[in-house]
All heavy atoms as an XYZ file, in Angstrom:
812
protein
N      68.142     98.933     50.951
C      69.478     98.877     50.440
C      70.192     97.631     50.932
O      71.401     97.590     51.055
C      70.224    100.132     50.862
C      71.242    100.492     49.849
S      71.483    102.218     49.668
C      73.229    102.176     49.787
N      69.474     96.581     51.138
C      70.039     95.339     51.647
C      70.972     94.682     50.646
O      71.912     94.003     51.018
C      68.912     94.380     52.017
N      70.734     94.882     49.367
C      71.569     94.247     48.351
C      72.991     94.783     48.379
O      73.931     94.066     48.087
C      70.958     94.467     46.965
N      73.168     96.034     48.743
C      74.496     96.636     48.718
C      75.411     96.083     49.803
O      76.616     96.055     49.636
C      74.402     98.146     48.831
O      73.908     98.491     50.097
N      74.856     95.648     50.914
C      75.696     95.174     51.994
C      76.264     93.787     51.705
O      77.308     93.433     52.224
C      74.905     95.161     53.305
O      73.815     94.275     53.199
N      75.614     92.995     50.886
C      76.062     91.638     50.610
C      76.834     91.539     49.304
O      77.685     90.684     49.155
C      74.856     90.693     50.549
C      74.135     90.571     51.866
C      72.949     89.661     51.744
C      72.191     89.610     53.052
N      70.989     88.821     52.982
N      76.547     92.385     48.351
C      77.142     92.284     47.027
C      78.417     93.107     46.934
O      78.476     94.230     47.421
C      76.150     92.756     45.978
N      79.423     92.510     46.302
C      80.635     93.267     46.021
C      80.631     93.608     44.540
O      80.468     92.739     43.694
C      81.897     92.458     46.367
O      81.800     91.173     45.757
C      82.063     92.300     47.851
N      80.796     94.858     44.251
C      80.755     95.341     42.879
C      82.188     95.466     42.377
O      83.021     96.112     43.020
C      80.036     96.701     42.800
C      79.994     97.211     41.381
C      78.636     96.587     43.368
N      82.462     94.827     41.235
C      83.786     94.884     40.634
C      83.656     95.597     39.294
O      82.891     95.170     38.432
C      84.376     93.474     40.458
C      85.744     93.544     39.809
C      84.465     92.770     41.803
N      84.412     96.657     39.115
C      84.319     97.493     37.916
C      85.475     97.262     36.943
O      85.769     98.122     36.130
C      84.289     98.973     38.326
C      83.191     99.394     39.292
C      83.364    100.851     39.673
C      81.825     99.163     38.696
N      86.129     96.096     37.007
C      87.310     95.845     36.178
C      87.051     96.025     34.688
O      87.879     96.571     33.985
C      87.837     94.425     36.405
C      88.838     94.330     37.504
C      89.634     93.068     37.402
C      88.872     91.900     37.984
N      89.681     90.699     38.105
N      85.930     95.549     34.196
C      85.643     95.564     32.758
C      84.903     96.819     32.308
O      84.501     96.926     31.160
C      84.831     94.321     32.390
N      84.731     97.781     33.208
C      83.891     98.942     32.922
C      84.743    100.182     32.674
O      85.689    100.462     33.400
C      82.912     99.211     34.095
C      82.000    100.370     33.786
C      82.104     97.968     34.400
N      84.368    100.931     31.638
C      85.054    102.181     31.320
C      84.326    103.376     31.936
O      84.940    104.282     32.464
C      85.116    102.340     29.803
C      85.811    103.591     29.332
C      85.856    103.636     27.820
C      86.580    104.866     27.325
N      86.594    104.918     25.866
N      82.977    103.350     31.854
C      82.201    104.528     32.272
C      80.801    104.115     32.703
O      80.164    103.280     32.060
C      82.118    105.479     31.089
C      81.378    106.751     31.323
C      81.498    107.642     30.082
N      80.925    108.935     30.305
C      79.714    109.283     29.906
N      78.971    108.449     29.229
N      79.264    110.486     30.148
N      80.319    104.717     33.770
C      78.935    104.532     34.219
C      78.327    105.916     34.367
O      78.815    106.740     35.150
C      78.866    103.785     35.565
C      79.498    102.402     35.451
C      77.420    103.684     36.034
C      79.596    101.671     36.766
N      77.276    106.173     33.598
C      76.572    107.456     33.676
C      75.159    107.192     34.207
O      74.403    106.416     33.623
C      76.507    108.121     32.305
N      74.840    107.826     35.316
C      73.537    107.654     35.949
C      72.817    108.991     35.902
O      73.347    110.004     36.336
C      73.701    107.204     37.422
C      72.347    107.018     38.070
C      74.525    105.939     37.514
N      71.603    108.985     35.333
C      70.838    110.225     35.293
C      69.429    109.982     35.837
O      68.821    108.960     35.568
C      70.784    110.820     33.894
C      70.029    110.007     32.878
C      70.026    110.688     31.527
O      70.901    111.473     31.212
N      69.025    110.383     30.734
N      68.974    110.946     36.624
C      67.647    110.823     37.225
C      67.157    112.188     37.685
O      67.939    113.117     37.882
C      67.660    109.846     38.408
C      68.605    110.224     39.508
C      68.183    111.016     40.561
C      69.911    109.780     39.487
C      69.054    111.370     41.575
C      70.788    110.119     40.503
C      70.358    110.915     41.549
N      65.850    112.273     37.837
C      65.216    113.448     38.420
C      64.867    113.072     39.864
O      64.064    112.164     40.088
C      63.957    113.822     37.645
S      63.049    115.197     38.385
N      65.457    113.722     40.860
C      65.259    113.304     42.246
C      63.849    113.512     42.774
O      63.495    112.967     43.811
C      66.259    114.172     43.018
C      66.453    115.364     42.165
C      66.322    114.890     40.742
N      63.049    114.266     42.049
C      61.700    114.566     42.525
C      60.658    113.569     42.029
O      59.493    113.668     42.387
C      61.317    115.989     42.131
C      62.289    117.000     42.655
C      63.151    117.654     41.807
C      62.367    117.258     44.015
C      64.068    118.576     42.288
C      63.282    118.174     44.517
C      64.141    118.826     43.643
N      61.082    112.613     41.215
C      60.167    111.575     40.744
C      60.110    110.451     41.778
O      61.048    110.238     42.547
C      60.630    111.033     39.391
C      60.538    112.042     38.263
C      59.126    112.522     38.019
O      58.233    111.692     37.787
O      58.907    113.740     38.072
N      59.022    109.705     41.771
C      58.837    108.652     42.775
C      59.534    107.341     42.420
O      59.680    106.483     43.272
C      57.337    108.393     42.964
O      56.778    107.957     41.740
N      59.984    107.188     41.171
C      60.522    105.903     40.715
C      62.054    105.880     40.614
O      62.605    105.111     39.843
C      59.912    105.541     39.366
C      60.178    106.596     38.306
O      60.794    107.611     38.565
N      59.690    106.351     37.110
N      62.750    106.691     41.396
C      64.203    106.780     41.268
C      64.970    106.059     42.381
O      66.195    106.024     42.340
C      64.693    108.245     41.199
C      64.128    108.943     39.995
C      64.390    108.985     42.461
N      64.286    105.468     43.307
C      64.968    104.849     44.448
C      65.973    103.789     44.015
O      67.113    103.790     44.475
C      63.950    104.250     45.407
C      64.603    103.618     46.601
C      63.602    103.068     47.575
N      64.321    102.472     48.682
C      63.810    102.302     49.864
N      62.575    102.674     50.098
N      64.512    101.751     50.815
N      65.574    102.888     43.138
C      66.475    101.811     42.720
C      67.702    102.362     41.988
O      68.817    101.866     42.170
C      65.743    100.806     41.831
O      65.251    101.433     40.666
N      67.520    103.407     41.202
C      68.635    104.013     40.480
C      69.608    104.677     41.450
O      70.827    104.548     41.300
C      68.112    105.036     39.454
O      67.162    104.387     38.607
C      69.237    105.594     38.615
N      69.092    105.333     42.454
C      69.954    105.976     43.460
C      70.705    104.928     44.272
O      71.874    105.109     44.609
C      69.130    106.879     44.363
C      68.605    108.108     43.624
C      67.713    108.927     44.489
N      68.503    109.517     45.567
C      68.396    110.765     45.958
N      67.539    111.567     45.387
N      69.126    111.222     46.942
N      70.035    103.822     44.595
C      70.701    102.739     45.324
C      71.801    102.113     44.474
O      72.886    101.812     44.982
C      69.681    101.682     45.755
C      68.783    102.147     46.874
C      67.698    101.155     47.220
O      67.560    100.113     46.518
O      66.969    101.401     48.201
N      71.536    101.932     43.168
C      72.555    101.394     42.266
C      73.747    102.345     42.199
O      74.899    101.914     42.234
C      71.957    101.170     40.865
C      72.925    100.574     39.888
C      73.169     99.215     39.879
C      73.607    101.375     38.990
C      74.075     98.660     38.994
C      74.503    100.840     38.088
C      74.744     99.473     38.089
N      73.488    103.629     42.118
C      74.558    104.629     42.102
C      75.393    104.551     43.380
O      76.625    104.639     43.334
C      73.975    106.034     41.936
C      74.965    107.196     41.996
C      75.995    107.088     40.885
C      74.224    108.526     41.907
N      74.742    104.356     44.506
C      75.473    104.232     45.772
C      76.369    102.998     45.772
O      77.490    103.035     46.295
C      74.484    104.172     46.937
N      75.902    101.911     45.169
C      76.697    100.676     45.123
C      77.925    100.829     44.233
O      79.028    100.467     44.633
C      75.840     99.514     44.630
C      74.836     99.023     45.631
S      73.920     97.630     45.005
C      72.307     98.352     44.841
N      77.736    101.356     43.015
C      78.874    101.477     42.097
C      79.768    102.657     42.426
O      80.924    102.695     42.023
C      78.426    101.551     40.613
C      77.700    100.296     40.203
C      77.608    102.780     40.329
N      79.251    103.596     43.190
C      80.037    104.756     43.563
C      80.753    104.620     44.891
O      81.453    105.537     45.314
N      80.602    103.469     45.535
C      81.260    103.272     46.829
C      82.770    103.214     46.667
O      83.292    102.911     45.595
C      80.747    101.981     47.485
O      81.234    100.858     46.783
N      83.481    103.487     47.743
C      84.942    103.484     47.709
C      85.488    102.120     47.319
O      86.445    102.013     46.558
C      85.490    103.870     49.082
C      86.114    105.237     49.119
C      86.698    105.533     50.475
O      87.780    104.997     50.773
O      86.068    106.301     51.211
N      84.890    101.078     47.850
C      85.349     99.718     47.579
C      85.177     99.364     46.105
O      86.066     98.775     45.485
C      84.569     98.742     48.461
C      85.115     97.351     48.459
C      84.367     96.508     49.475
C      84.923     95.106     49.512
N      84.226     94.271     50.484
N      84.045     99.732     45.526
C      83.805     99.457     44.109
C      84.742    100.287     43.238
O      85.330     99.774     42.282
C      82.355     99.747     43.749
N      84.907    101.546     43.560
C      85.779    102.430     42.774
C      87.229    101.967     42.824
O      87.979    102.150     41.880
C      85.680    103.872     43.271
C      84.297    104.498     43.209
C      83.818    104.863     41.823
N      84.629    105.807     41.120
C      84.510    107.118     41.161
N      83.582    107.662     41.909
N      85.295    107.885     40.447
N      87.633    101.359     43.941
C      89.004    100.874     44.091
C      89.291     99.697     43.159
O      90.446     99.435     42.838
C      89.269    100.478     45.533
N      88.256     99.001     42.691
C      88.467     97.863     41.792
C      88.860     98.304     40.385
O      89.394     97.511     39.612
C      87.223     96.972     41.736
O      86.142     97.654     41.141
N      88.600     99.559     40.023
C      89.047    100.116     38.743
C      89.086    101.630     38.887
O      88.074    102.302     38.750
C      88.108     99.705     37.603
C      88.556    100.223     36.258
O      89.530    100.952     36.151
N      87.833     99.851     35.224
N      90.269    102.151     39.135
C      90.420    103.585     39.360
C      90.192    104.406     38.085
O      89.962    105.606     38.149
C      91.813    103.892     39.928
C      92.065    103.235     41.274
S      90.880    103.699     42.525
C      91.561    105.255     43.019
N      90.253    103.770     36.913
C      90.060    104.471     35.646
C      88.593    104.538     35.214
O      88.280    105.162     34.209
C      90.883    103.807     34.539
C      92.365    103.932     34.800
O      92.833    104.936     35.319
N      93.110    102.894     34.464
N      87.720    103.892     35.946
C      86.293    103.897     35.613
C      85.674    105.220     36.060
O      85.808    105.629     37.209
C      85.591    102.735     36.294
S      83.825    102.703     36.015
N      84.990    105.873     35.125
C      84.293    107.120     35.440
C      82.886    106.795     35.931
O      82.151    106.083     35.245
C      84.147    107.990     34.199
C      85.405    108.559     33.637
C      85.088    109.400     32.418
O      84.764    110.594     32.584
O      85.133    108.840     31.313
N      82.518    107.290     37.075
C      81.149    107.172     37.573
C      80.595    108.583     37.622
O      81.033    109.410     38.407
C      81.087    106.499     38.957
C      79.651    106.443     39.455
C      81.685    105.104     38.907
N      79.637    108.837     36.736
C      79.082    110.178     36.575
C      77.603    110.161     36.945
O      76.854    109.318     36.464
C      79.236    110.643     35.114
C      80.711    110.614     34.722
C      78.646    112.018     34.914
C      80.928    110.704     33.237
N      77.211    111.091     37.781
C      75.783    111.218     38.098
C      75.292    112.547     37.551
O      75.912    113.584     37.760
C      75.548    111.120     39.602
O      76.229    112.142     40.266
N      74.180    112.479     36.837
C      73.556    113.679     36.278
C      72.178    113.824     36.900
O      71.280    113.037     36.616
C      73.450    113.549     34.764
C      74.793    113.548     34.058
S      74.636    113.244     32.307
C      74.668    111.457     32.300
N      72.046    114.801     37.765
C      70.769    115.062     38.424
C      70.035    116.098     37.587
O      70.528    117.192     37.366
C      70.983    115.559     39.865
C      69.653    115.841     40.528
C      71.780    114.540     40.653
N      68.858    115.713     37.100
C      68.075    116.594     36.233
C      66.779    116.976     36.928
O      66.322    116.284     37.829
C      67.772    115.885     34.919
C      69.016    115.523     34.137
C      68.648    114.900     32.827
C      69.874    114.774     31.958
N      69.518    114.372     30.619
N      66.199    118.036     36.460
C      64.898    118.456     36.981
C      63.942    118.632     35.799
O      63.420    119.702     35.536
C      65.034    119.753     37.770
C      63.758    120.185     38.423
N      62.921    119.316     39.081
C      63.171    121.395     38.517
C      61.877    119.975     39.540
N      62.003    121.241     39.205
N      63.782    117.537     35.043
C      62.946    117.598     33.844
C      61.952    116.434     33.762
O      61.429    116.141     32.706
C      63.824    117.621     32.600
C      64.722    116.408     32.488
O      64.698    115.549     33.400
O      65.457    116.306     31.496
N      61.718    115.775     34.898
C      60.794    114.647     34.975
C      61.182    113.502     34.046
O      60.340    112.737     33.600
C      59.361    115.090     34.708
C      58.832    116.057     35.733
C      57.363    116.324     35.530
C      56.908    117.375     36.508
N      56.038    116.889     37.523
N      62.480    113.387     33.725
C      62.950    112.309     32.862
C      63.027    111.006     33.645
O      63.165    110.992     34.870
C      64.322    112.648     32.275
O      65.262    112.837     33.303
N      62.941    109.903     32.918
C      63.018    108.580     33.528
C      64.453    108.314     33.978
O      65.404    108.749     33.335
C      62.579    107.524     32.527
N      64.620    107.589     35.085
C      65.968    107.272     35.546
C      66.638    106.254     34.616
O      66.043    105.235     34.269
C      65.740    106.676     36.934
C      64.327    106.226     36.944
C      63.585    107.088     35.984
N      67.882    106.552     34.216
C      68.604    105.704     33.262
C      70.046    105.538     33.736
O      70.677    106.496     34.173
C      68.604    106.331     31.849
C      69.424    105.509     30.881
C      67.191    106.493     31.336
N      70.548    104.308     33.609
C      71.952    104.018     33.872
C      72.555    103.549     32.556
O      72.091    102.581     31.961
C      72.115    102.924     34.954
C      73.585    102.617     35.183
C      71.443    103.340     36.240
N      73.581    104.250     32.091
C      74.249    103.931     30.828
C      75.666    103.469     31.149
O      76.480    104.252     31.634
C      74.272    105.166     29.927
C      74.802    104.877     28.542
O      74.975    103.696     28.195
O      75.047    105.847     27.801
N      75.952    102.201     30.878
C      77.245    101.610     31.221
C      78.008    101.315     29.937
O      77.476    100.677     29.031
C      77.048    100.315     32.034
C      76.251    100.616     33.303
C      78.390     99.673     32.358
C      75.654     99.414     33.968
N      79.258    101.782     29.860
C      80.124    101.516     28.722
C      81.275    100.636     29.208
O      81.953    100.979     30.176
C      80.690    102.821     28.129
O      79.608    103.692     27.819
C      81.498    102.545     26.874
N      81.475     99.515     28.525
C      82.531     98.580     28.892
C      83.811     98.902     28.126
O      83.791     99.649     27.148
C      82.074     97.140     28.613
C      80.978     96.715     29.550
C      79.641     96.884     29.227
C      81.270     96.169     30.788
C      78.630     96.515     30.093
C      80.268     95.796     31.668
C      78.961     95.971     31.307
O      77.964     95.616     32.185
N      84.919     98.339     28.570
C      86.217     98.600     27.959
C      86.267     98.198     26.493
O      86.983     98.801     25.702
C      87.328     97.868     28.734
C      87.594     98.406     30.140
C      88.581     97.510     30.866
C      88.104     99.829     30.090
N      85.499     97.170     26.109
C      85.500     96.717     24.718
C      84.519     97.489     23.835
O      84.350     97.177     22.667
C      85.222     95.218     24.637
C      83.865     94.831     25.206
O      83.128     95.728     25.664
O      83.539     93.627     25.188
N      83.855     98.504     24.395
C      82.946     99.341     23.616
C      81.485     98.964     23.728
O      80.616     99.717     23.283
N      81.174     97.802     24.287
C      79.778     97.403     24.458
C      79.094     98.314     25.463
O      79.737     98.878     26.348
C      79.683     95.958     24.946
C      79.983     94.953     23.861
O      80.106     95.351     22.682
O      80.113     93.757     24.189
N      77.768     98.435     25.316
C      76.979     99.284     26.215
C      75.847     98.487     26.828
O      75.312     97.578     26.217
C      76.401    100.470     25.454
C      77.403    101.522     25.128
C      76.717    102.771     24.650
C      77.684    103.917     24.733
N      77.028    105.176     24.910
N      75.495     98.869     28.026
C      74.336     98.327     28.717
C      73.545     99.514     29.234
O      74.093    100.378     29.916
C      74.762     97.426     29.886
C      73.658     96.919     30.808
C      72.706     95.994     30.055
C      74.255     96.202     32.005
N      72.261     99.569     28.872
C      71.395    100.652     29.327
C      70.323    100.041     30.228
O      69.579     99.156     29.804
C      70.746    101.396     28.139
C      69.799    102.470     28.641
C      71.816    101.995     27.242
N      70.269    100.519     31.456
C      69.280    100.052     32.421
C      68.296    101.179     32.694
O      68.691    102.271     33.079
C      69.974     99.658     33.730
C      71.029     98.566     33.651
C      71.799     98.479     34.953
C      70.384     97.246     33.326
N      67.021    100.896     32.470
C      65.979    101.888     32.726
C      65.403    101.593     34.114
O      64.663    100.652     34.309
C      64.921    101.824     31.652
C      65.547    102.090     30.295
C      64.563    102.385     29.248
C      65.347    102.613     27.966
N      64.747    103.517     27.081
N      65.785    102.422     35.057
C      65.509    102.171     36.461
C      64.083    102.354     36.920
O      63.762    102.005     38.043
N      63.212    102.867     36.080
C      61.834    103.115     36.507
C      61.100    101.824     36.839
O      60.258    101.792     37.741
C      61.079    103.877     35.428
N      61.398    100.750     36.133
C      60.685     99.489     36.319
C      61.549     98.388     36.921
O      61.124     97.244     36.996
C      60.134     98.992     34.969
C      59.234     99.964     34.271
C      57.890    100.029     34.916
C      56.982    100.940     34.102
N      55.770    101.264     34.761
N      62.774     98.694     37.317
C      63.684     97.695     37.866
C      64.006     97.990     39.326
O      64.058     99.143     39.728
C      65.004     97.681     37.072
C      64.925     97.319     35.601
C      66.276     97.560     34.933
C      64.512     95.875     35.428
N      64.263     96.940     40.085
C      64.753     97.132     41.450
C      66.269     97.257     41.404
O      66.900     96.909     40.403
C      64.366     95.938     42.347
O      65.042     94.774     41.868
C      62.864     95.699     42.350
N      66.858     97.731     42.479
C      68.310     97.873     42.506
C      69.009     96.524     42.403
O      70.054     96.405     41.778
C      68.762     98.610     43.759
O      68.322     97.931     44.912
N      68.423     95.475     42.972
C      69.038     94.148     42.880
C      68.948     93.598     41.458
O      69.882     92.939     40.993
C      68.418     93.175     43.883
O      67.048     93.030     43.659
N      67.858     93.873     40.747
C      67.764     93.455     39.340
C      68.795     94.182     38.484
O      69.430     93.581     37.618
C      66.362     93.725     38.793
C      65.290     92.836     39.355
C      63.890     93.279     38.968
O      63.679     94.460     38.643
O      62.996     92.415     39.003
N      68.973     95.465     38.753
C      69.972     96.242     38.016
C      71.371     95.708     38.301
O      72.182     95.531     37.391
C      69.881     97.722     38.398
C      68.587     98.372     37.981
S      68.370    100.005     38.671
C      69.388    100.963     37.584
N      71.645     95.428     39.563
C      72.960     94.926     39.948
C      73.222     93.543     39.365
O      74.332     93.270     38.892
C      73.080     94.896     41.476
C      74.454     94.577     42.024
C      75.455     95.646     41.600
C      74.412     94.457     43.529
N      72.209     92.688     39.351
C      72.372     91.343     38.773
C      72.681     91.415     37.285
O      73.561     90.698     36.788
C      71.129     90.487     39.014
C      71.007     90.030     40.441
O      71.979     90.000     41.187
N      69.798     89.686     40.836
N      71.969     92.252     36.539
C      72.221     92.400     35.104
C      73.625     92.940     34.865
O      74.364     92.457     33.998
C      71.183     93.323     34.480
N      74.017     93.927     35.651
C      75.333     94.543     35.533
C      76.437     93.538     35.842
O      77.391     93.377     35.076
C      75.405     95.740     36.489
C      76.766     96.340     36.621
C      77.352     97.005     35.557
C      77.464     96.250     37.812
C      78.610     97.573     35.687
C      78.709     96.815     37.947
C      79.284     97.474     36.884
N      76.300     92.808     36.950
C      77.340     91.872     37.353
C      77.436     90.667     36.426
O      78.532     90.168     36.189
C      77.118     91.417     38.793
C      77.472     92.492     39.787
C      77.404     92.011     41.210
O      76.494     91.268     41.584
N      78.339     92.444     42.028
N      76.320     90.206     35.896
C      76.388     89.061     34.983
C      77.142     89.425     33.713
O      77.942     88.630     33.206
C      74.991     88.527     34.659
O      74.247     89.485     33.949
N      76.940     90.624     33.203
C      77.673     91.058     32.012
C      79.140     91.322     32.346
O      80.026     90.994     31.554
C      77.020     92.298     31.411
C      77.345     92.599     29.955
C      77.146     91.392     29.054
C      76.511     93.737     29.444
N      79.413     91.872     33.519
C      80.807     92.086     33.945
C      81.544     90.758     34.078
O      82.697     90.638     33.667
C      80.854     92.819     35.277
S      80.593     94.584     35.153
N      80.888     89.754     34.643
C      81.502     88.436     34.796
C      81.798     87.820     33.438
O      82.872     87.252     33.233
C      80.565     87.514     35.603
O      80.285     88.136     36.863
C      81.189     86.158     35.838
N      80.863     87.955     32.504
C      81.071     87.424     31.157
C      82.236     88.128     30.467
O      83.069     87.493     29.806
C      79.801     87.569     30.331
N      82.319     89.433     30.621
C      83.412     90.208     30.010
C      84.760     89.834     30.638
O      85.761     89.737     29.949
C      83.173     91.705     30.166
C      81.919     92.190     29.529
C      82.232     92.830     28.231
C      80.935     93.324     27.615
N      80.878     93.019     26.220
N      84.771     89.636     31.944
C      85.998     89.251     32.637
C      86.464     87.871     32.170
O      87.654     87.650     31.964
C      85.767     89.265     34.140
C      87.039     89.293     34.941
O      88.044     89.828     34.440
O      87.043     88.771     36.074
N      85.520     86.963     31.995
C      85.842     85.617     31.512
C      86.391     85.680     30.091
O      87.376     84.988     29.766
C      84.591     84.736     31.572
C      84.771     83.256     31.242
C      85.759     82.613     32.200
C      83.440     82.550     31.309
N      85.786     86.495     29.237
C      86.287     86.671     27.867
C      87.708     87.218     27.861
O      88.553     86.790     27.080
C      85.391     87.621     27.072
C      84.059     87.054     26.677
C      83.172     88.088     26.007
O      83.512     89.265     25.942
N      82.016     87.650     25.532
N      87.983     88.167     28.748
C      89.320     88.758     28.830
C      90.352     87.722     29.275
O      91.470     87.692     28.756
C      89.300     89.934     29.782
N      89.975     86.855     30.227
C      90.888     85.820     30.692
C      91.175     84.798     29.599
O      92.309     84.358     29.435
C      90.316     85.115     31.927
C      90.388     85.955     33.178
C      89.801     85.232     34.359
C      89.820     86.111     35.606
N      89.199     85.468     36.742
N      90.153     84.438     28.822
C      90.342     83.487     27.719
C      91.229     84.099     26.647
O      92.122     83.437     26.119
C      88.969     83.044     27.158
C      88.227     82.184     28.176
C      89.144     82.304     25.840
C      86.809     81.891     27.822
N      91.008     85.354     26.336
C      91.815     86.041     25.319
C      93.270     86.176     25.787
O      94.198     86.111     24.971
C      91.234     87.411     25.025
N      93.481     86.357     27.074
C      94.843     86.504     27.601
C      95.618     85.192     27.549
O      96.835     85.200     27.408
C      94.788     87.010     29.031
N      94.897     84.078     27.633
C      95.552     82.761     27.585
C      96.032     82.416     26.181
O      96.938     81.622     26.009
C      94.614     81.675     28.089
C      94.410     81.710     29.581
C      93.531     80.581     30.034
C      93.331     80.623     31.526
N      92.462     79.540     31.993
N      95.410     83.004     25.145
C      95.760     82.666     23.758
C      97.034     83.295     23.321
O      97.564     84.212     23.704
C      94.634     83.084     22.814
C      93.422     82.208     22.985
C      92.364     82.585     21.985
C      91.140     81.723     22.174
N      90.099     82.032     21.249
């Protein structure tokens, strides 16, 4: 969980994060670490209106993170083949792009 100590997660552009996983599968570590990062108090404080939902299933389903942004766009991360840092990088790069778009739109 080294990535969580250095990275600051900002949820300004995010409406909802739904994380689902089966805790008994061997490939859920990265998804659980990602959930810990976005569910931290510091991250949640960056957008109090963002819903962070965890769905723990017992059906051997693949771990999935479904992110909905304020503008309606979605990002789906399939955690079985990704590390937590790869998931966080994809999430933050899209958040940064959305934040930049919002700033440009506000200037017009």
